[in-house]
N, CA, C and O atoms as a MOPAC input file, in Angstrom:
PM7 MOZYME 1SCF
protein

 N     98.18200 1   124.73900 1    66.30700 1
 C     98.79900 1   124.82700 1    67.60700 1
 C     98.08000 1   123.92800 1    68.61600 1
 O     98.72800 1   123.28800 1    69.44500 1
 N     96.75800 1   123.87600 1    68.55200 1
 C     95.99600 1   123.02000 1    69.45400 1
 C     96.35400 1   121.55800 1    69.26800 1
 O     96.47000 1   120.80000 1    70.23200 1
 N     96.52700 1   121.17500 1    68.00700 1
 C     96.83500 1   119.78100 1    67.72300 1
 C     98.18500 1   119.38700 1    68.30400 1
 O     98.36800 1   118.23900 1    68.70800 1
 N     99.11500 1   120.30000 1    68.35200 1
 C    100.43700 1   120.01200 1    68.90700 1
 C    100.32300 1   119.66600 1    70.38400 1
 O    100.92800 1   118.69500 1    70.84000 1
 N     99.54800 1   120.45500 1    71.14400 1
 C     99.36100 1   120.17400 1    72.56700 1
 C     98.61700 1   118.85700 1    72.77700 1
 O     98.93400 1   118.09400 1    73.69000 1
 N     97.63700 1   118.60200 1    71.93500 1
 C     96.87200 1   117.36600 1    72.04600 1
 C     97.76400 1   116.15600 1    71.80400 1
 O     97.73000 1   115.18500 1    72.55800 1
 N     98.56700 1   116.22700 1    70.73700 1
 C     99.46200 1   115.11500 1    70.43800 1
 C    100.52100 1   114.94700 1    71.52400 1
 O    100.89300 1   113.82000 1    71.85100 1
 N    101.00800 1   116.04300 1    72.08100 1
 C    101.99600 1   115.97400 1    73.16900 1
 C    101.38300 1   115.32800 1    74.40800 1
 O    102.02700 1   114.51700 1    75.07300 1
 N    100.13100 1   115.69100 1    74.71900 1
 C     99.46000 1   115.11500 1    75.88300 1
 C     99.20800 1   113.62300 1    75.68100 1
 O     99.42700 1   112.82900 1    76.59500 1
 N     98.75700 1   113.24500 1    74.50900 1
 C     98.50300 1   111.83400 1    74.20900 1
 C     99.81100 1   111.05000 1    74.24000 1
 O     99.85900 1   109.94400 1    74.77900 1
 N    100.86500 1   111.61100 1    73.67000 1
 C    102.17000 1   110.94800 1    73.67100 1
 C    102.71200 1   110.77900 1    75.08200 1
 O    103.25500 1   109.72600 1    75.41800 1
 N    102.56900 1   111.80400 1    75.90400 1
 C    103.02400 1   111.72800 1    77.29200 1
 C    102.26100 1   110.67200 1    78.07100 1
 O    102.85100 1   109.90200 1    78.82900 1
 N    100.94900 1   110.63700 1    77.88200 1
 C    100.12600 1   109.63000 1    78.56500 1
 C    100.50900 1   108.22900 1    78.09900 1
 O    100.56900 1   107.30100 1    78.90500 1
 N    100.76600 1   108.07400 1    76.80500 1
 C    101.15200 1   106.76200 1    76.27800 1
 C    102.48000 1   106.29500 1    76.87200 1
 O    102.64300 1   105.11500 1    77.18000 1
 N    103.41500 1   107.20800 1    77.03100 1
 C    104.71800 1   106.85700 1    77.61300 1
 C    104.53800 1   106.42200 1    79.06500 1
 O    105.11900 1   105.42000 1    79.48300 1
 N    103.75000 1   107.15400 1    79.82900 1
 C    103.51900 1   106.81500 1    81.23700 1
 C    102.83500 1   105.46500 1    81.36100 1
 O    103.23100 1   104.64900 1    82.19300 1
 N    101.82100 1   105.21400 1    80.55400 1
 C    101.10600 1   103.93500 1    80.59500 1
 C    102.03700 1   102.79000 1    80.20000 1
 O    102.00500 1   101.72300 1    80.81300 1
 N    102.85800 1   103.00700 1    79.18400 1
 C    103.79300 1   101.97000 1    78.74500 1
 C    104.79100 1   101.62800 1    79.84800 1
 O    105.05900 1   100.45300 1    80.09900 1
 N    105.33400 1   102.63300 1    80.49900 1
 C    106.28700 1   102.38900 1    81.59100 1
 C    105.60900 1   101.62700 1    82.71900 1
 O    106.18400 1   100.68100 1    83.25700 1
 N    104.39300 1   102.02800 1    83.08500 1
 C    103.65900 1   101.33500 1    84.14400 1
 C    103.42200 1    99.87600 1    83.78800 1
 O    103.62600 1    98.99200 1    84.62000 1
 N    102.99300 1    99.61700 1    82.55900 1
 C    102.72900 1    98.23800 1    82.13600 1
 C    104.00300 1    97.40100 1    82.11100 1
 O    103.98200 1    96.23000 1    82.49200 1
 N    105.10200 1    97.98700 1    81.67000 1
 C    106.35800 1    97.24000 1    81.64900 1
 C    106.78400 1    96.84600 1    83.05000 1
 O    107.23100 1    95.72000 1    83.26900 1
 N    106.64900 1    97.76800 1    84.00900 1
 C    107.02000 1    97.43300 1    85.38200 1
 C    106.09300 1    96.37800 1    85.96200 1
 O    106.55300 1    95.49600 1    86.68700 1
 N    104.79800 1    96.44200 1    85.66600 1
 C    103.87800 1    95.46700 1    86.24200 1
 C    103.98000 1    94.10900 1    85.55500 1
 O    103.85700 1    93.08100 1    86.22100 1
 N    104.19900 1    94.07800 1    84.25600 1
 C    104.28900 1    92.81000 1    83.53000 1
 C    105.60800 1    92.10600 1    83.81500 1
 O    105.63800 1    90.88600 1    83.97700 1
 N    106.69700 1    92.86400 1    83.87700 1
 C    108.00500 1    92.25800 1    84.05800 1
 C    108.50200 1    92.34000 1    85.50000 1
 O    109.68600 1    92.14800 1    85.77600 1
 N    107.57900 1    92.62500 1    86.41000 1
 C    107.96700 1    92.67200 1    87.82200 1
 C    108.39100 1    91.27200 1    88.26100 1
 O    107.69500 1    90.28800 1    88.01100 1
 N    109.51800 1    91.20800 1    88.90300 1
 C    110.02900 1    89.93600 1    89.39300 1
 C    110.22900 1    90.02900 1    90.89000 1
 O    110.32400 1    91.11800 1    91.45600 1
 N    110.28800 1    88.89800 1    91.50800 1
 C    110.52800 1    88.86000 1    92.94700 1
 C    111.89600 1    89.47000 1    93.23400 1
 O    112.85900 1    89.24700 1    92.50200 1
 N    111.95900 1    90.23400 1    94.29900 1
 C    113.21700 1    90.90300 1    94.63000 1
 C    114.02300 1    90.14000 1    95.67600 1
 O    115.19500 1    90.44600 1    95.89200 1
 N    113.41500 1    89.15400 1    96.32700 1
 C    114.11100 1    88.37600 1    97.35000 1
 C    114.16200 1    86.91500 1    96.92800 1
 O    113.28400 1    86.42600 1    96.21700 1
 N    115.19500 1    86.23900 1    97.37500 1
 C    115.29800 1    84.81500 1    97.07800 1
 C    114.20900 1    84.01800 1    97.79600 1
 O    113.59500 1    83.12800 1    97.20800 1
 N    113.97200 1    84.34200 1    99.08000 1
 C    112.99700 1    83.60900 1    99.87700 1
 C    112.00300 1    84.58300 1   100.48600 1
 O    112.38100 1    85.44700 1   101.27600 1
 N    110.73100 1    84.44500 1   100.12000 1
 C    109.67700 1    85.31900 1   100.65800 1
 C    108.34900 1    84.57600 1   100.58500 1
 O    108.13000 1    83.74100 1    99.70600 1
 N    107.47100 1    84.89700 1   101.52600 1
 C    106.16700 1    84.24100 1   101.58100 1
 C    105.09400 1    85.28600 1   101.84100 1
 O    105.31200 1    86.26300 1   102.55700 1
 N    103.93900 1    85.06000 1   101.24800 1
 C    102.76200 1    85.88600 1   101.49100 1
 C    101.73900 1    85.01800 1   102.21500 1
 O    101.46700 1    83.88800 1   101.80900 1
 N    101.17700 1    85.56100 1   103.29400 1
 C    100.20400 1    84.82200 1   104.10100 1
 C     98.93100 1    85.65400 1   104.18800 1
 O     98.98300 1    86.83400 1   104.53400 1
 N     97.78000 1    85.04100 1   103.87300 1
 C     96.49700 1    85.75000 1   103.92300 1
 C     95.45800 1    84.88500 1   104.63800 1
 O     94.78500 1    84.07400 1   104.00200 1
 N     95.32400 1    85.05400 1   105.96900 1
 C     94.29800 1    84.31400 1   106.71400 1
 C     92.98200 1    85.08500 1   106.73600 1
 O     92.95400 1    86.27200 1   107.05900 1
 N     91.89600 1    84.40200 1   106.39200 1
 C     90.57300 1    85.02800 1   106.32900 1
 C     89.59400 1    84.20400 1   107.15500 1
 O     89.57900 1    82.97600 1   107.07000 1
 N     88.77400 1    84.89000 1   107.95600 1
 C     87.66200 1    84.21000 1   108.62900 1
 C     86.39900 1    84.96900 1   108.25700 1
 O     86.35600 1    86.19900 1   108.29100 1
 N     85.38900 1    84.21700 1   107.90800 1
 C     84.13300 1    84.78900 1   107.43500 1
 C     83.02000 1    84.32700 1   108.36700 1
 O     82.63400 1    83.15800 1   108.35200 1
 N     82.51300 1    85.23600 1   109.16600 1
 C     81.45400 1    84.92100 1   110.10900 1
 C     80.10300 1    85.01900 1   109.40100 1
 O     79.65700 1    86.11000 1   109.04600 1
 N     79.46800 1    83.89000 1   109.20200 1
 C     78.15500 1    83.82600 1   108.57200 1
 C     77.07800 1    83.79600 1   109.66100 1
 O     77.38900 1    83.76000 1   110.85100 1
 N     75.84600 1    83.81000 1   109.25100 1
 C     74.73600 1    83.79800 1   110.19900 1
 C     74.70800 1    82.50900 1   111.01300 1
 O     74.56700 1    82.55200 1   112.23600 1
 N     74.83900 1    81.37500 1   110.35400 1
 C     74.73900 1    80.08700 1   111.04200 1
 C     76.07800 1    79.39900 1   111.29400 1
 O     76.15300 1    78.49500 1   112.12600 1
 N     77.12400 1    79.80500 1   110.60000 1
 C     78.40700 1    79.12800 1   110.73100 1
 C     79.54300 1    80.08800 1   110.36800 1
 O     79.31900 1    81.17200 1   109.82900 1
 N     80.74500 1    79.66300 1   110.67500 1
 C     81.94400 1    80.43200 1   110.32900 1
 C     82.80800 1    79.60500 1   109.39000 1
 O     82.88100 1    78.38300 1   109.51500 1
 N     83.45500 1    80.27100 1   108.46100 1
 C     84.41500 1    79.60000 1   107.59800 1
 C     85.74700 1    80.32100 1   107.72700 1
 O     85.79100 1    81.52200 1   107.99100 1
 N     86.82400 1    79.58500 1   107.54000 1
 C     88.15900 1    80.16800 1   107.60000 1
 C     89.03800 1    79.48400 1   106.57200 1
 O     88.86000 1    78.30700 1   106.25800 1
 N     89.99200 1    80.24800 1   106.05500 1
 C     90.95800 1    79.69800 1   105.10700 1
 C     92.23600 1    80.52500 1   105.19300 1
 O     92.21300 1    81.69900 1   105.56400 1
 N     93.33700 1    79.89400 1   104.84400 1
 C     94.63700 1    80.55000 1   104.86400 1
 C     95.29600 1    80.30800 1   103.51400 1
 O     95.45800 1    79.16300 1   103.09300 1
 N     95.67500 1    81.38600 1   102.83900 1
 C     96.39700 1    81.28300 1   101.58300 1
 C     97.87100 1    81.55100 1   101.86600 1
 O     98.22900 1    82.55900 1   102.47600 1
 N     98.71600 1    80.63300 1   101.41400 1
 C    100.16300 1    80.78600 1   101.55800 1
 C    100.74700 1    80.76200 1   100.14700 1
 O    100.50900 1    79.82600 1    99.38500 1
 N    101.51700 1    81.80300 1    99.80500 1
 C    102.09200 1    81.90300 1    98.46500 1
 C    103.59500 1    82.16000 1    98.55400 1
 O    104.05400 1    82.92900 1    99.39800 1
 N    104.34800 1    81.51300 1    97.68000 1
 C    105.78000 1    81.75800 1    97.58400 1
 C    105.97700 1    82.95600 1    96.65800 1
 O    105.74300 1    82.85900 1    95.45400 1
 N    106.40400 1    84.07900 1    97.21900 1
 C    106.61800 1    85.30200 1    96.43800 1
 C    108.10100 1    85.55100 1    96.18800 1
 O    108.48000 1    86.62500 1    95.72200 1
 N    108.93600 1    84.57300 1    96.49300 1
 C    110.37200 1    84.70900 1    96.26900 1
 C    110.80300 1    84.09400 1    94.95300 1
 O    109.98500 1    83.57900 1    94.19000 1
 N    112.11000 1    84.15700 1    94.69800 1
 C    112.67400 1    83.62700 1    93.44900 1
 C    113.03200 1    82.15200 1    93.52800 1
 O    113.17300 1    81.48900 1    92.50000 1
 N    113.18200 1    81.62900 1    94.75800 1
 C    113.61100 1    80.24500 1    94.94200 1
 C    112.55200 1    79.45500 1    95.70700 1
 O    111.72500 1    80.05100 1    96.39700 1
 N    112.56200 1    78.13400 1    95.59900 1
 C    111.56500 1    77.31700 1    96.31000 1
 C    111.69100 1    77.45800 1    97.82700 1
 O    112.79200 1    77.56100 1    98.36800 1
 N    110.53800 1    77.45900 1    98.49700 1
 C    110.49900 1    77.41700 1    99.95700 1
 C    110.42400 1    75.95600 1   100.38000 1
 O    109.72600 1    75.15800 1    99.75400 1
 N    111.14100 1    75.61100 1   101.44100 1
 C    111.14100 1    74.23500 1   101.92300 1
 C    110.80700 1    74.19000 1   103.40400 1
 O    111.00200 1    75.15900 1   104.13700 1
 N    110.29900 1    73.04000 1   103.82400 1
 C    109.94600 1    72.78400 1   105.22700 1
 C    109.03600 1    73.87500 1   105.79500 1
 O    109.36000 1    74.50800 1   106.79900 1
 N    107.91300 1    74.08000 1   105.14600 1
 C    106.96000 1    75.11800 1   105.53700 1
 C    106.02900 1    74.55700 1   106.60500 1
 O    105.48400 1    73.46300 1   106.45500 1
 N    105.85300 1    75.30900 1   107.67700 1
 C    104.93500 1    74.93700 1   108.74800 1
 C    103.94600 1    76.07300 1   108.92200 1
 O    104.33700 1    77.21800 1   109.14800 1
 N    102.65200 1    75.75300 1   108.81400 1
 C    101.57700 1    76.71800 1   109.01800 1
 C    100.96000 1    76.39500 1   110.36700 1
 O    100.24700 1    75.40200 1   110.50900 1
 N    101.23500 1    77.23900 1   111.36100 1
 C    100.80400 1    77.01100 1   112.73200 1
 C     99.55100 1    77.83400 1   113.01200 1
 O     99.58300 1    79.06400 1   112.97200 1
 N     98.44700 1    77.14300 1   113.29700 1
 C     97.16100 1    77.79900 1   113.54700 1
 C     96.94200 1    78.10500 1   115.03000 1
 O     95.95700 1    78.76000 1   115.37200 1
 N     97.81300 1    77.66200 1   115.90300 1
 C     97.62200 1    77.79200 1   117.34700 1
 C     96.95600 1    76.53900 1   117.88600 1
 O     96.52700 1    75.68200 1   117.11300 1
 N     96.86400 1    76.42400 1   119.19800 1
 C     96.25100 1    75.25700 1   119.85900 1
 C     96.88300 1    73.94700 1   119.39200 1
 O     96.18900 1    72.94000 1   119.25200 1
 N     98.17700 1    73.95700 1   119.15500 1
 C     98.91800 1    72.77400 1   118.70400 1
 C     98.40000 1    72.20200 1   117.39000 1
 O     98.47800 1    70.99500 1   117.16300 1
 N     97.87300 1    73.06200 1   116.52700 1
 C     97.38900 1    72.64300 1   115.20500 1
 C     98.30900 1    73.23400 1   114.14300 1
 O     98.62000 1    74.42500 1   114.16700 1
 N     98.73900 1    72.39000 1   113.21600 1
 C     99.63700 1    72.86500 1   112.16600 1
 C     99.51600 1    72.00100 1   110.91800 1
 O     99.16600 1    70.82300 1   110.98700 1
 N     99.81100 1    72.60900 1   109.78900 1
 C     99.96300 1    71.89400 1   108.52200 1
 C    101.41500 1    72.03300 1   108.10400 1
 O    102.05300 1    73.05400 1   108.36500 1
 N    101.93600 1    70.99100 1   107.44900 1
 C    103.31900 1    71.01300 1   106.98700 1
 C    103.35200 1    70.77000 1   105.48600 1
 O    102.66200 1    69.89600 1   104.96200 1
 N    104.16800 1    71.56200 1   104.81200 1
 C    104.37900 1    71.41800 1   103.37500 1
 C    105.86400 1    71.21400 1   103.14000 1
 O    106.68100 1    71.93900 1   103.70800 1
 N    106.23200 1    70.24900 1   102.31900 1
 C    107.65000 1    69.96600 1   102.05800 1
 C    108.27900 1    71.06000 1   101.20200 1
 O    109.39800 1    71.49600 1   101.47200 1
 N    107.55500 1    71.50500 1   100.16300 1
 C    108.12900 1    72.48900 1    99.23600 1
 C    107.01100 1    73.29600 1    98.59300 1
 O    105.90100 1    72.80700 1    98.38500 1
 N    107.33500 1    74.54100 1    98.28500 1
 C    106.41400 1    75.42300 1    97.56100 1
 C    107.25700 1    76.18400 1    96.54500 1
 O    108.11000 1    76.99100 1    96.91400 1
 N    107.01500 1    75.92500 1    95.27300 1
 C    107.80200 1    76.52600 1    94.20400 1
 C    107.47400 1    78.00900 1    94.04600 1
 O    106.40300 1    78.44800 1    94.46400 1
 N    108.38100 1    78.78800 1    93.44800 1
 C    108.12300 1    80.21600 1    93.23300 1
 C    106.83500 1    80.43400 1    92.43900 1
 O    106.61100 1    79.79400 1    91.41200 1
 N    106.00200 1    81.33800 1    92.92400 1
 C    104.74000 1    81.64900 1    92.25400 1
 C    103.59000 1    80.74500 1    92.65100 1
 O    102.43400 1    81.06500 1    92.37400 1
 N    103.87900 1    79.62600 1    93.29100 1
 C    102.81400 1    78.70800 1    93.69700 1
 C    102.13400 1    79.20100 1    94.96600 1
 O    102.73200 1    79.90100 1    95.78400 1
 N    100.86800 1    78.81700 1    95.10900 1
 C    100.11900 1    79.14500 1    96.32000 1
 C     99.25300 1    77.96800 1    96.69900 1
 O     98.83400 1    77.18400 1    95.84700 1
 N     98.98600 1    77.85200 1    97.99900 1
 C     98.10400 1    76.80400 1    98.50000 1
 C     97.02700 1    77.45200 1    99.35700 1
 O     97.25300 1    78.47400 1   100.00500 1
 N     95.85900 1    76.83700 1    99.34400 1
 C     94.73000 1    77.28400 1   100.15000 1
 C     94.48000 1    76.20300 1   101.19600 1
 O     94.18700 1    75.05600 1   100.85900 1
 N     94.59700 1    76.57900 1   102.46500 1
 C     94.47200 1    75.62100 1   103.56100 1
 C     93.27400 1    75.97100 1   104.43000 1
 O     92.89000 1    77.13500 1   104.54300 1
 N     92.69500 1    74.95500 1   105.03700 1
 C     91.58400 1    75.14300 1   105.97500 1
 C     92.06800 1    74.82200 1   107.37700 1
 O     92.53100 1    73.70900 1   107.62800 1
 N     91.97000 1    75.77200 1   108.29500 1
 C     92.38800 1    75.50000 1   109.67500 1
 C     91.50800 1    74.43200 1   110.30900 1
 O     90.32800 1    74.34100 1   109.97100 1
 N     92.04300 1    73.62400 1   111.21500 1
 C     91.24100 1    72.62500 1   111.91200 1
 C     90.19300 1    73.29100 1   112.80500 1
 O     90.29800 1    74.47300 1   113.13400 1
 N     89.18500 1    72.51300 1   113.18800 1
 C     88.08400 1    73.04600 1   113.99700 1
 C     88.53200 1    73.62000 1   115.33300 1
 O     87.90500 1    74.55100 1   115.84000 1
 N     89.60400 1    73.08500 1   115.91500 1
 C     90.02500 1    73.55400 1   117.22600 1
 C     90.93400 1    74.78600 1   117.17000 1
 O     91.50800 1    75.16700 1   118.19000 1
 N     91.07300 1    75.40800 1   116.00700 1
 C     91.92600 1    76.59200 1   115.86700 1
 C     91.28000 1    77.80300 1   116.52500 1
 O     90.05600 1    77.93300 1   116.54100 1
 N     92.11100 1    78.68800 1   117.06500 1
 C     91.60300 1    79.88500 1   117.74000 1
 C     91.13100 1    80.94700 1   116.75400 1
 O     90.33900 1    81.81200 1   117.12600 1
 N     91.59300 1    80.90300 1   115.51000 1
 C     91.25400 1    81.86400 1   114.46000 1
 C     91.59700 1    83.29600 1   114.86300 1
 O     90.88100 1    84.24000 1   114.53200 1
 N     92.70900 1    83.43500 1   115.58600 1
 C     93.20600 1    84.76900 1   115.93900 1
 C     94.36900 1    85.16000 1   115.03500 1
 O     94.38900 1    86.25600 1   114.47700 1
 N     95.32800 1    84.26500 1   114.89600 1
 C     96.46600 1    84.54200 1   114.02600 1
 C     97.06500 1    83.23600 1   113.52200 1
 O     96.78900 1    82.15900 1   114.05000 1
 N     97.88800 1    83.35800 1   112.49100 1
 C     98.57200 1    82.22300 1   111.87500 1
 C    100.05200 1    82.57700 1   111.79300 1
 O    100.41000 1    83.71000 1   111.47100 1
 N    100.90300 1    81.60700 1   112.08600 1
 C    102.34200 1    81.81000 1   111.93200 1
 C    102.86100 1    80.81200 1   110.91400 1
 O    102.64900 1    79.60600 1   111.04500 1
 N    103.54600 1    81.32800 1   109.89300 1
 C    104.13600 1    80.48200 1   108.85600 1
 C    105.64700 1    80.59600 1   108.97100 1
 O    106.20500 1    81.69300 1   108.95200 1
 N    106.30700 1    79.43100 1   109.09100 1
 C    107.75900 1    79.38800 1   109.12700 1
 C    108.25800 1    78.47600 1   108.01900 1
 O    107.54700 1    77.58500 1   107.55500 1
 N    109.49000 1    78.71700 1   107.61000 1
 C    110.11700 1    77.88300 1   106.57700 1
 C    111.62700 1    78.02000 1   106.72500 1
 O    112.12200 1    78.84900 1   107.48900 1
 N    112.34300 1    77.18900 1   105.97600 1
 C    113.80500 1    77.29100 1   105.97900 1
 C    114.23400 1    78.68800 1   105.54100 1
 O    113.43500 1    79.45500 1   105.00500 1
 N    115.49200 1    79.00400 1   105.77400 1
 C    116.11700 1    80.26900 1   105.38300 1
 C    115.57500 1    81.46100 1   106.17200 1
 O    115.55800 1    82.58700 1   105.67500 1
 N    115.13100 1    81.20400 1   107.41100 1
 C    114.72900 1    82.29400 1   108.29300 1
 C    113.36800 1    82.90600 1   108.03200 1
 O    113.08800 1    84.01200 1   108.49600 1
 N    112.52000 1    82.20900 1   107.30100 1
 C    111.17700 1    82.72900 1   107.02900 1
 C    110.30700 1    82.53700 1   108.26500 1
 O    110.19200 1    81.42600 1   108.78300 1
 N    109.69300 1    83.62300 1   108.73500 1
 C    108.74100 1    83.57200 1   109.85800 1
 C    107.79400 1    84.75400 1   109.70900 1
 O    108.20200 1    85.90900 1   109.83500 1
 N    106.52500 1    84.45600 1   109.44000 1
 C    105.51200 1    85.49500 1   109.24500 1
 C    104.30600 1    85.16200 1   110.10600 1
 O    103.78900 1    84.04600 1   110.05400 1
 N    103.85700 1    86.12600 1   110.89900 1
 C    102.64500 1    85.96800 1   111.69700 1
 C    101.63900 1    86.99800 1   111.23300 1
 O    101.94800 1    88.18600 1   111.14800 1
 N    100.42800 1    86.54000 1   110.93000 1
 C     99.36600 1    87.43600 1   110.47000 1
 C     98.09300 1    87.15600 1   111.23800 1
 O     97.76600 1    86.00100 1   111.51100 1
 N     97.37400 1    88.21100 1   111.58600 1
 C     96.05300 1    88.07300 1   112.19000 1
 C     95.03600 1    87.75200 1   111.10100 1
 O     95.19500 1    88.15400 1   109.94800 1
 N     93.99100 1    87.02500 1   111.48000 1
 C     92.90500 1    86.75500 1   110.53900 1
 C     92.20300 1    88.06300 1   110.20900 1
 O     92.02900 1    88.92100 1   111.07500 1
 N     91.80900 1    88.20900 1   108.97100 1
 C     91.01900 1    89.37300 1   108.57700 1
 C     89.62500 1    88.91300 1   108.19700 1
 O     89.42000 1    87.75700 1   107.82800 1
 N     88.67300 1    89.82300 1   108.28900 1
 C     87.29500 1    89.53300 1   107.95200 1
 C     86.95300 1    90.27500 1   106.66500 1
 O     87.16200 1    91.48600 1   106.59600 1
 N     86.43400 1    89.59200 1   105.64100 1
 C     86.11300 1    90.28200 1   104.39500 1
 C     84.98800 1    91.28900 1   104.58500 1
 O     84.14400 1    91.14800 1   105.47000 1
 N     84.99800 1    92.29600 1   103.74100 1
 C     83.97600 1    93.33500 1   103.76100 1
 C     82.61300 1    92.74500 1   103.39900 1
 O     82.50000 1    91.98300 1   102.43800 1
 N     81.59500 1    93.09000 1   104.15400 1
 C     80.23800 1    92.61400 1   103.87000 1
 C     79.52100 1    93.67100 1   103.03600 1
 O     79.47400 1    94.84300 1   103.40800 1
 N     78.96700 1    93.24400 1   101.91100 1
 C     78.22400 1    94.13800 1   101.03400 1
 C     76.74800 1    93.76600 1   101.12700 1
 O     76.38300 1    92.61600 1   100.88000 1
 N     75.89700 1    94.72800 1   101.48000 1
 C     74.45800 1    94.41500 1   101.58800 1
 C     73.91600 1    93.80600 1   100.30000 1
 O     74.21800 1    94.26100 1    99.19700 1
 N     73.11200 1    92.77100 1   100.47400 1
 C     72.50900 1    92.10800 1    99.31500 1
 C     73.32300 1    90.93700 1    98.79300 1
 O     72.81200 1    90.13300 1    98.01300 1
 N     74.57000 1    90.82600 1    99.20500 1
 C     75.40900 1    89.72500 1    98.74900 1
 C     75.23400 1    88.53700 1    99.69500 1
 O     74.89600 1    88.72100 1   100.86400 1
 N     75.46000 1    87.32400 1    99.19600 1
 C     75.35200 1    86.13700 1   100.00800 1
 C     76.30600 1    86.22400 1   101.19700 1
 O     77.47700 1    86.56500 1   101.03100 1
 N     75.81200 1    85.91900 1   102.38000 1
 C     76.63700 1    85.94500 1   103.57400 1
 C     76.66000 1    87.26900 1   104.27900 1
 O     77.28000 1    87.39300 1   105.33500 1
 N     75.99400 1    88.27900 1   103.72100 1
 C     75.98500 1    89.60600 1   104.35200 1
 C     74.91900 1    89.71300 1   105.40200 1
 O     74.77400 1    90.76300 1   106.02900 1

């Protein structure tokens, strides 16, 4: 009788794990046009670094992408294919408060810069 419950529990766990893996492995973009924007600024002891990651999370290519850093500073990308991402460095005169990314098909995303978590003992902490 104990073995029956054990096998049922193992079988149930296996089914749940399999369903989870299938959804995560075969997850596809749900929108034709979508963008992910991740602006990061890292305040070090002697200097600051900043970077902006822009990723196409949609099913179709994004075109005419403009990454606006503020203070009349911007980068332009002609096209970004589905699944592709670019890492950009804001110019020195950027305010490092927020970034606005626009593209064709009504894409407009504004994100504030985030600061990574500092872990004691790690470089830059």
